[in-house]
C-alpha positions in Angstrom: 91.8 8.9 -19.0 90.4 11.5 -21.8 88.6 14.3 -20.5 85.3 13.2 -21.9 85.0 10.0 -19.9 86.2 12.3 -16.6 83.6 14.9 -17.3 80.5 12.1 -17.7 82.1 10.4 -14.5 82.5 13.3 -12.2 78.8 14.4 -13.2 77.5 10.8 -12.5 79.3 10.7 -9.3 77.8 13.9 -7.9 74.7 13.1 -9.1 74.4 9.8 -7.2 76.9 9.9 -4.4 76.7 13.4 -3.6 80.2 14.1 -2.5 80.5 17.2 -0.3 84.1 18.0 -1.2 87.0 16.9 -3.5 88.3 13.8 -1.8 85.0 12.2 -1.5 84.7 12.7 -5.2 88.2 11.2 -5.6 87.4 8.1 -2.9 84.1 7.5 -4.6 85.8 7.4 -8.4 87.9 4.9 -7.1 84.8 2.4 -7.0 84.9 3.0 -11.4 86.4 0.7 -13.8 88.2 3.7 -15.9 89.9 4.8 -12.6 90.7 1.6 -11.4 92.8 0.8 -15.1 94.2 4.0 -14.5 95.6 3.0 -11.1 96.5 -0.3 -11.7 98.8 1.2 -14.7 102.1 2.7 -14.7 100.9 6.4 -14.8 101.8 8.5 -12.4 98.2 9.1 -9.6 98.8 12.7 -9.2 98.3 13.7 -13.1 94.8 11.9 -12.6 94.3 13.8 -9.3 95.3 17.2 -10.8 93.1 16.7 -14.1 90.2 15.7 -11.7 90.5 18.6 -10.2 91.1 20.9 -13.4 87.9 19.4 -14.8 85.8 19.6 -11.2 87.1 23.5 -10.7 86.0 24.4 -14.9 82.6 22.6 -14.1 82.4 24.8 -11.2 83.3 27.9 -13.0 80.8 26.9 -16.0 77.6 26.3 -13.7 77.1 22.7 -14.0 78.2 21.9 -10.1 77.6 23.9 -7.1 80.8 24.6 -5.2 82.9 26.6 -3.6 87.1 26.9 -4.4 89.4 28.0 -2.1 92.8 28.4 -3.2 95.1 27.6 0.1 98.9 28.1 -0.2 99.8 24.5 -0.8 96.4 23.2 -1.5 92.9 24.2 -3.3 89.9 22.9 -1.1 87.0 22.8 -3.2 83.4 22.1 -1.7 81.1 20.7 -3.5 76.9 21.2 -3.1 75.5 18.9 -5.9 75.1 19.4 -9.6 72.9 22.5 -10.5 70.2 22.0 -13.3 72.0 22.3 -16.1 74.7 19.7 -14.6 71.8 17.4 -14.6 70.8 18.5 -18.3 74.6 17.7 -19.3 74.3 14.3 -17.9 71.1 13.2 -18.9 72.5 14.3 -22.2 75.3 12.4 -21.9 73.9 9.4 -20.8 70.6 9.7 -23.8 72.3 10.9 -26.3 75.8 12.0 -26.9 78.5 9.7 -27.3 82.4 10.4 -27.6 82.2 10.3 -31.4 79.7 12.9 -31.7 81.7 15.2 -29.3 85.0 14.8 -31.1 83.4 15.3 -34.3 81.7 18.5 -33.1 85.1 19.8 -31.3 87.0 19.3 -34.9 84.5 20.6 -36.9 84.4 23.8 -34.4 88.2 23.6 -33.9 88.3 23.0 -30.5 90.6 20.8 -28.6 89.3 18.1 -25.9 89.3 20.2 -22.9 86.3 20.7 -19.8 85.4 24.3 -20.9 85.0 22.7 -24.7 82.8 19.9 -23.9 80.7 22.2 -22.0 80.4 24.7 -25.4 79.9 21.5 -27.6 77.4 19.9 -25.2 75.5 23.2 -24.3 75.2 23.5 -28.2 73.7 20.9 -28.8 71.5 20.8 -25.7 70.4 24.3 -26.3 70.2 24.6 -30.1 
């Protein structure tokens, strides 16, 4: 699963399902075709979980998700409080106007790779320009 699809999916789940923590987010994500296909494939599920966790943490740090990150010795706990106003703006833009090809084009023009932080930067330029 690529970061664009994961990014959009996480925003949608938090907006629609309002999970209280990362485990609930994971549970809710299993209803999405993207995750179902990934789980059904031969790919390692731990990679998906790690990528979703990294993306969620990045989105919290970028101010799209209201949440608390608590790193512990063997695990990182993530409590979620919903999307921020910026998170809702990003989701609206992703649902209505921006598609994967536009994002990839903008990333290439700016010499950026497809990561959660770079997605946030590019979408921010589109929303606030």
